[in-house]
SEDOBA-838513 format. One line per 2 residues: number of its first residue (from 1); for each residue x, y, z of C-alpha. Coordinates in Angstrom, 3 decimals. Example, Ala and Ser with C-alpha at 12.3 -4.5 7.8 and 13.67 -1.06 7.14 Angstrom:
REM residues 2
1> 12.300,-4.500,7.800; 13.670,-1.060,7.140
//
This chain:
REM residues 519
1> -18.071,6.964,17.388; -18.361,8.789,20.696
3> -17.341,12.378,20.989; -13.872,13.141,22.670
5> -15.464,14.720,25.582; -17.404,11.480,26.544
7> -14.701,8.884,26.005; -15.508,5.714,28.072
9> -12.985,4.622,30.595; -10.461,1.750,29.950
11> -12.546,-0.424,32.168; -15.547,0.147,30.113
13> -13.933,-0.137,26.610; -10.355,-1.458,26.535
15> -9.877,0.195,23.150; -9.700,3.665,24.524
17> -6.858,4.867,26.769; -7.987,6.086,30.171
19> -5.448,8.955,30.272; -5.397,10.975,26.917
21> -2.267,12.851,28.248; -0.314,9.603,28.527
23> 2.714,9.828,26.529; 3.168,6.104,26.094
25> 0.667,6.414,23.099; 3.226,8.524,21.186
27> 5.775,5.749,21.782; 3.307,3.347,20.484
29> 2.561,5.574,17.462; 6.254,5.650,16.689
31> 6.531,1.899,16.758; 3.759,1.253,14.580
33> 4.828,3.882,12.192; 8.345,2.333,12.033
35> 6.908,-0.908,11.131; 4.679,0.681,8.444
37> 7.543,2.340,6.990; 9.618,-0.781,6.916
39> 6.890,-2.557,5.031; 6.355,0.335,2.571
41> 10.228,0.455,1.964; 10.506,-3.089,1.380
43> 7.979,-3.006,-1.554; 10.173,-0.441,-3.507
45> 13.642,-1.297,-2.139; 13.806,-4.554,-4.137
47> 13.193,-2.742,-7.417; 16.489,-0.755,-7.308
49> 18.493,-3.928,-6.591; 17.035,-5.954,-9.632
51> 20.154,-5.811,-11.669; 22.412,-6.924,-8.664
53> 20.243,-9.707,-7.772; 20.039,-10.924,-11.584
55> 23.820,-10.911,-11.775; 24.493,-12.476,-8.611
57> 21.798,-15.275,-8.533; 21.372,-15.676,-12.307
59> 17.639,-14.922,-11.882; 15.451,-15.043,-15.002
61> 13.048,-12.115,-15.803; 10.215,-14.495,-14.486
63> 11.891,-14.897,-11.270; 12.444,-11.147,-10.948
65> 8.870,-10.407,-11.586; 7.962,-12.982,-8.922
67> 10.325,-11.379,-6.443; 8.259,-8.212,-6.591
69> 4.895,-9.467,-7.475; 5.048,-12.499,-4.929
71> 5.204,-10.217,-2.152; 2.099,-8.135,-3.303
73> 0.074,-11.249,-3.984; 0.692,-12.885,-0.510
75> -0.012,-9.434,1.008; -3.303,-8.955,-0.864
77> -4.427,-12.443,-0.148; -3.911,-12.288,3.661
79> -4.956,-8.727,4.457; -8.586,-9.179,5.253
81> -7.842,-12.203,7.467; -5.065,-10.497,9.198
83> -7.485,-7.617,10.032; -10.210,-9.898,11.378
85> -7.660,-11.892,13.376; -6.523,-8.815,15.065
87> -10.321,-7.916,15.931; -10.655,-11.251,17.447
89> -7.324,-12.157,19.186; -5.937,-8.739,19.884
91> -4.435,-6.112,17.614; -1.298,-5.875,19.776
93> -0.627,-9.780,19.667; -1.110,-9.878,15.888
95> 1.180,-6.893,15.288; 3.826,-8.479,17.292
97> 3.337,-11.932,15.504; 3.389,-10.237,12.104
99> 6.555,-7.915,12.940; 8.264,-10.981,14.139
101> 7.570,-13.073,11.205; 8.416,-10.247,8.804
103> 11.864,-10.103,10.424; 12.316,-13.827,10.091
105> 11.438,-13.521,6.507; 13.869,-10.648,5.774
107> 16.596,-12.799,7.389; 15.680,-15.718,4.968
109> 15.735,-13.234,2.040; 19.021,-11.919,3.086
111> 20.724,-15.167,3.228; 18.869,-16.785,-0.042
113> 20.989,-19.120,-1.783; 19.078,-19.197,-5.096
115> 16.251,-17.309,-6.720; 13.662,-19.792,-5.535
117> 14.544,-19.186,-2.005; 14.486,-15.456,-2.420
119> 10.854,-15.725,-4.119; 9.655,-17.880,-1.251
121> 11.060,-15.473,1.317; 9.433,-12.640,-0.482
123> 5.977,-14.515,-0.435; 6.627,-15.232,3.396
125> 7.249,-11.444,3.935; 3.921,-10.474,2.247
127> 2.090,-12.934,4.213; 3.468,-11.834,7.707
129> 3.046,-8.116,6.628; -0.649,-8.984,6.049
131> -0.754,-9.804,9.884; 1.133,-6.649,10.714
133> -0.161,-3.738,8.575; -4.108,-4.181,9.255
135> -3.358,-3.667,13.059; -1.414,-0.262,12.455
137> -4.145,2.206,12.151; -6.508,-0.042,14.408
139> -4.025,0.389,17.175; -3.893,4.202,16.347
141> -7.604,4.412,16.472; -7.641,2.470,19.793
143> -5.029,4.712,21.236; -5.716,8.343,20.210
145> -8.919,10.193,20.867; -10.910,11.433,17.951
147> -9.688,15.164,18.168; -6.048,14.042,17.687
149> -6.539,11.683,14.838; -6.492,14.391,12.043
151> -2.973,15.244,13.161; -1.935,11.611,13.366
153> -3.321,10.899,9.832; -1.385,13.832,8.421
155> 1.786,12.488,9.999; 0.826,8.996,8.727
157> 0.402,10.285,5.177; 3.872,11.891,5.127
159> 5.273,8.562,6.476; 3.467,6.692,3.792
161> 4.701,9.006,1.007; 8.287,8.962,2.339
163> 8.414,5.200,2.704; 6.958,4.596,-0.662
165> 9.639,6.682,-2.474; 12.725,6.502,-0.407
167> 13.062,2.728,-0.866; 14.813,3.030,-4.098
169> 17.396,5.417,-2.474; 18.073,3.158,0.531
171> 18.368,0.262,-1.652; 20.647,2.063,-4.030
173> 23.009,3.008,-1.066; 23.174,-0.430,0.444
175> 23.741,-2.089,-2.892; 26.278,0.311,-3.976
177> 28.207,0.114,-0.740; 28.446,-3.632,-1.064
179> 28.738,-4.040,2.694; 30.976,-7.107,3.536
181> 30.761,-8.112,-0.023; 27.109,-8.931,0.551
183> 25.967,-6.877,-2.770; 22.117,-6.698,-2.566
185> 21.469,-8.768,0.682; 21.618,-5.782,3.002
187> 18.402,-4.480,1.702; 16.795,-7.342,3.551
189> 19.203,-7.703,6.620; 18.586,-4.181,7.595
191> 15.147,-5.108,8.664; 16.558,-7.429,11.375
193> 17.510,-4.777,13.952; 14.455,-2.579,13.184
195> 12.129,-5.435,13.461; 13.662,-6.826,16.771
197> 13.531,-3.249,18.313; 9.788,-2.962,17.180
199> 9.155,-6.430,18.720; 10.689,-5.494,22.116
201> 9.287,-1.979,22.409; 5.908,-3.016,21.049
203> 5.424,-5.402,23.823; 6.106,-2.715,26.329
205> 4.438,0.350,24.886; 1.439,-0.815,22.855
207> -2.003,-1.191,24.569; -3.802,-4.341,23.778
209> -7.372,-3.891,21.995; -9.976,-5.991,20.579
211> -13.365,-5.769,18.836; -16.051,-4.425,21.354
213> -18.091,-7.547,20.680; -17.005,-11.264,20.207
215> -16.420,-12.267,16.545; -15.480,-15.423,14.980
217> -13.187,-16.132,12.069; -15.046,-16.948,8.753
219> -12.804,-19.665,7.345; -15.114,-20.128,4.430
221> -14.791,-16.350,3.625; -11.084,-16.546,4.029
223> -10.945,-19.523,1.509; -12.959,-17.695,-0.962
225> -10.986,-14.659,-0.872; -7.600,-16.205,-1.148
227> -8.852,-18.360,-3.965; -10.200,-15.413,-5.813
229> -7.351,-13.378,-5.672; -4.986,-16.368,-6.694
231> -7.200,-17.148,-9.740; -6.993,-13.544,-10.875
233> -3.497,-12.647,-10.079; -1.331,-15.711,-10.698
235> -2.140,-16.010,-14.465; -2.030,-12.368,-14.785
237> 1.502,-12.356,-13.569; 2.658,-15.282,-15.329
239> 0.666,-14.937,-18.610; 3.155,-13.353,-20.839
241> 5.968,-15.733,-19.674; 3.720,-18.768,-20.631
243> 2.343,-17.439,-23.823; -1.016,-16.528,-22.536
245> -2.340,-20.194,-22.162; -6.201,-20.878,-22.231
247> -6.125,-22.036,-18.768; -5.066,-18.567,-17.642
249> -8.130,-16.787,-19.209; -10.323,-19.493,-17.693
251> -8.802,-18.965,-14.229; -9.302,-15.101,-14.298
253> -12.876,-15.683,-15.743; -13.483,-18.212,-12.837
255> -12.207,-15.749,-10.242; -15.285,-13.559,-10.950
257> -17.577,-16.573,-10.199; -15.635,-17.008,-6.912
259> -16.118,-13.330,-5.790; -19.767,-13.524,-6.604
261> -19.942,-16.660,-4.464; -18.112,-14.613,-1.654
263> -20.657,-11.953,-1.772; -23.542,-14.250,-1.404
265> -21.853,-16.174,1.268; -20.946,-12.989,3.249
267> -24.583,-11.792,2.991; -25.884,-15.157,4.512
269> -23.158,-15.007,7.000; -23.982,-11.519,8.248
271> -27.721,-12.524,8.649; -26.810,-15.828,10.553
273> -24.298,-14.687,13.141; -23.021,-11.047,12.331
275> -19.458,-12.087,11.783; -18.665,-12.003,8.074
277> -15.221,-11.721,6.952; -16.150,-8.746,4.544
279> -18.444,-6.162,5.863; -20.501,-5.747,2.776
281> -22.797,-3.069,4.338; -19.946,-0.697,4.265
283> -20.397,-0.383,0.427; -23.672,1.340,1.071
285> -21.434,4.361,2.398; -20.776,6.289,-0.975
287> -17.506,7.727,0.322; -16.252,4.091,1.337
289> -17.256,2.634,-2.140; -15.621,5.511,-3.893
291> -12.552,5.143,-1.895; -12.372,1.627,-2.683
293> -12.510,2.325,-6.403; -9.823,5.016,-5.998
295> -7.597,2.648,-4.076; -7.870,0.065,-6.662
297> -7.070,2.183,-9.689; -4.389,4.193,-7.677
299> -2.706,0.942,-6.869; -2.786,-0.152,-10.434
301> -0.967,3.033,-11.467; 1.681,3.021,-8.855
303> 2.323,-0.812,-9.381; 3.041,-0.160,-13.063
305> 5.149,3.099,-12.647; 7.556,2.192,-9.958
307> 8.780,-1.005,-11.580; 9.077,0.280,-15.200
309> 10.698,3.440,-13.640; 13.551,1.256,-12.304
311> 13.823,-0.821,-15.515; 14.008,2.240,-17.547
313> 16.868,3.933,-15.646; 18.865,0.925,-14.956
315> 18.327,-1.528,-17.662; 17.420,1.011,-20.451
317> 19.678,4.088,-19.768; 22.347,1.698,-18.082
319> 22.546,3.869,-14.971; 24.049,2.578,-11.718
321> 22.057,1.735,-8.590; 23.006,4.821,-6.911
323> 22.460,7.337,-9.848; 18.974,5.728,-10.373
325> 18.280,5.868,-6.526; 19.366,9.421,-6.010
327> 17.288,10.597,-9.079; 14.175,9.814,-6.961
329> 15.224,12.324,-4.084; 13.127,15.224,-5.561
331> 10.146,12.903,-5.905; 10.543,11.753,-2.138
333> 10.802,15.357,-0.792; 7.754,16.532,-2.846
335> 5.743,13.499,-1.696; 6.517,14.192,2.001
337> 5.875,18.041,1.779; 2.543,17.835,0.151
339> 1.395,15.025,2.230; 2.389,16.947,5.330
341> 0.387,19.876,4.609; -2.611,18.335,2.724
343> -4.653,17.112,5.692; -3.902,19.975,8.189
345> -3.859,23.011,5.861; -5.440,22.403,2.421
347> -8.358,19.669,2.920; -10.015,21.790,5.541
349> -10.266,24.606,3.268; -10.824,22.938,-0.071
351> -12.056,19.371,0.468; -11.799,16.674,-2.089
353> -10.646,19.371,-4.605; -7.315,18.780,-3.009
355> -7.260,15.021,-4.137; -8.423,16.017,-7.445
357> -5.823,18.556,-7.893; -3.325,15.797,-6.972
359> -4.521,13.473,-9.779; -4.280,16.247,-12.145
361> -0.803,17.203,-11.096; 0.400,13.540,-11.537
363> -1.067,13.452,-14.836; 0.795,16.648,-15.700
365> 3.919,15.174,-14.257; 3.717,12.086,-16.342
367> 3.052,14.042,-19.537; 6.137,16.224,-19.011
369> 8.061,12.969,-18.064; 7.039,11.451,-21.480
371> 7.947,14.708,-23.404; 11.345,14.944,-21.712
373> 12.141,11.164,-22.414; 11.181,11.420,-26.011
375> 13.153,14.703,-26.509; 16.460,13.590,-24.610
377> 16.191,9.864,-25.431; 19.269,8.004,-24.106
379> 21.034,11.254,-23.294; 18.615,12.322,-20.514
381> 20.203,13.392,-17.199; 18.859,13.102,-13.764
383> 18.565,16.803,-13.240; 16.393,16.911,-16.417
385> 14.009,14.353,-14.669; 13.646,16.491,-11.611
387> 10.850,18.829,-12.794; 8.294,15.946,-13.766
389> 9.261,14.038,-10.669; 8.643,17.061,-8.259
391> 5.199,17.680,-9.976; 4.227,14.060,-9.730
393> 5.532,13.885,-6.159; 3.332,16.906,-5.152
395> 0.427,15.273,-6.839; 0.921,11.954,-4.998
397> 1.406,13.734,-1.631; -1.937,15.407,-2.089
399> -3.630,12.100,-2.610; -2.121,9.639,-0.149
401> -2.849,11.491,3.114; -6.234,13.060,2.608
403> -7.526,9.995,0.805; -7.466,8.066,3.987
405> -9.179,10.848,5.929; -12.026,11.115,3.201
407> -12.569,7.400,3.093; -12.906,7.101,6.973
409> -14.871,10.357,7.374; -18.405,8.919,7.287
411> -17.780,5.651,9.104; -17.947,4.757,12.987
413> -15.182,2.623,14.465; -16.281,-0.965,15.202
415> -14.721,-3.922,12.904; -11.641,-1.550,12.432
417> -9.273,-4.401,11.575; -11.536,-6.095,9.046
419> -11.966,-2.765,7.163; -8.488,-1.988,7.421
421> -7.714,-5.466,5.751; -10.387,-4.708,3.096
423> -9.040,-1.319,1.999; -5.426,-2.521,2.086
425> -6.338,-5.700,0.117; -7.977,-3.500,-2.530
427> -4.762,-1.230,-2.579; -2.479,-4.323,-2.843
429> -4.670,-6.029,-5.326; -4.236,-2.941,-7.458
431> -0.501,-3.015,-6.948; -0.239,-6.641,-7.982
433> -2.646,-6.097,-10.960; -0.227,-3.170,-11.955
435> 2.913,-5.561,-11.644; 1.120,-8.227,-13.615
437> 0.091,-5.515,-16.345; 3.921,-4.675,-16.644
439> 4.155,-7.833,-18.773; 1.594,-6.264,-21.112
441> 2.332,-2.501,-21.172; 6.048,-2.571,-20.818
443> 7.522,-6.047,-21.968; 4.665,-6.418,-24.346
445> 6.116,-3.464,-26.583; 9.646,-4.896,-26.497
447> 10.668,-7.494,-28.993; 11.912,-10.785,-27.570
449> 14.841,-10.815,-30.134; 16.669,-7.443,-29.513
451> 20.268,-6.736,-30.457; 22.254,-5.463,-27.605
453> 22.692,-2.025,-29.034; 18.814,-1.807,-29.506
455> 17.916,-2.702,-25.925; 18.396,0.878,-24.505
457> 16.103,2.492,-26.961; 13.539,-0.163,-26.990
459> 13.276,0.255,-22.957; 12.896,3.996,-23.409
461> 10.095,3.646,-25.891; 8.296,1.020,-23.705
463> 8.763,3.256,-20.715; 6.911,6.121,-22.587
465> 4.174,3.620,-23.536; 3.788,2.613,-19.971
467> 3.447,6.164,-18.648; 0.563,6.650,-21.100
469> -1.311,3.947,-19.274; -0.510,5.329,-15.914
471> -1.839,8.793,-17.133; -5.002,7.144,-18.150
473> -5.592,5.411,-14.757; -5.032,8.709,-12.961
475> -7.428,10.504,-15.306; -10.002,7.854,-14.161
477> -9.125,8.348,-10.680; -9.882,12.210,-11.094
479> -13.436,11.326,-12.215; -14.117,8.713,-9.466
481> -13.064,11.294,-6.855; -16.265,13.217,-7.463
483> -18.093,10.559,-5.541; -15.867,11.342,-2.422
485> -17.415,13.630,0.252; -16.993,17.115,-0.733
487> -15.615,17.924,2.621; -14.793,15.327,5.240
489> -16.846,15.420,8.402; -13.908,15.935,10.625
491> -13.512,19.424,8.895; -16.946,20.868,9.140
493> -16.876,24.532,9.726; -17.259,25.790,13.027
495> -14.760,23.641,14.931; -14.694,19.899,15.900
497> -17.465,17.805,14.427; -20.214,16.460,16.778
499> -19.610,12.742,16.448; -22.725,11.720,18.270
501> -24.440,13.230,15.279; -22.018,11.369,13.017
503> -23.135,8.132,14.843; -26.708,8.829,14.221
505> -26.265,8.969,10.463; -24.168,5.905,10.166
507> -25.752,2.444,9.368; -24.573,-0.480,11.745
509> -22.449,-1.972,8.892; -20.448,1.194,8.280
511> -18.301,0.448,11.350; -15.396,-1.153,9.623
513> -13.453,1.591,7.893; -12.013,3.881,10.635
515> -8.564,2.228,10.762; -7.754,1.719,6.975
517> -4.487,2.949,5.753; -3.747,3.819,2.053
519> -0.555,2.096,1.452
//
């Protein structure tokens, strides 16, 4: 990285704006934030509409699981490739292709005639989101000077938290209103005007940027990454439905061998031409390696929680979409509030302790939720859930924004798209693993032959069982966070960090992480 005082001109480096006071960069920020928000909402908005989708299309529980997991699977499989394509062919170009494809896939989902078409459209959504999302912070990095990025990361953290938890409320409203008799379909169709506006405004306001040096797409790496993820996640997602066949276990074991082959190939690729798909030297940076571990486990926890929470409220307690969606409002407010103050106010003073406090708060909220669910059973009311949800929301907000800053703090800026794809891939792989584990931790504790009157209590018990798993995951995250920097370099006492010194400490392979976004 170069210090903000010595930023090169646009002619010298097309990734840096020539005029830091140019207001166009704030329009570009609003556009990419809107796209990131749209993607985040789409991950959770479907959960709240599951009962409506099931009633309207006759979808099986297997199809429902694929409607949620198919998105995460395609997203995880394509993120690294999407990031590298942005490095090579231009981040603005790939962003526009991604948001255009995402909008088209949303239209196909909104007009799906059967569960199979809906699953296919969700997989397409995930694949096109994998082109769009890695470019978001790459564009931010290329558009904003270093001294402004802390403010931008804080704003991004708030948007991330808001997008992740406002999906259920938006989905509830759109489903409950039953606009034009379309029932659940507006949860997808609402993306059309937003996506079209983003496409048109993005062409005008986003500045094109590429990697500083010429790179080539690593097709073998792409194939190995995709194959390894599919071999791991497909049998995990479908295992319970198929009775955990032997081929599923063999596939998951085989995925480990594929990932070993990927590591060996990428090392050879880096020595040969310096254009590996995965920049393995990044893992020599302690904060990056720790951040990857936190991202993975955090993704698993969130993947489990959000789906079982929806199933618990709607199919266990029998609540309407609107009642379930509005129950999450305290969570949403708490996440946004905590994310907004964490980077600017808390992390500069307390460092990684803020993230660890967030993990402990989430564990406390989960334990409180388990206690209340057990005490009130089927008679629990939304207001009784407010306290554990606020505690959990504050904890999540303290993690999502500072985590990005901590992971990026010791790494220069080159290969930003590739690194963004790598970090987001790990996060999404965690989400997909969490969704797959729902078959084990939630449905695994429910009998296949339940009388109708026993369904509610069984779902309540399965919900409590699942929350113990999530609490265990967050306790592990708390321990891993000790490997994060005690204080990100952007927050060294005495003012702004000397980024030329930071460059001197960085190894050449550390370049990749600057644009990664915790999803």
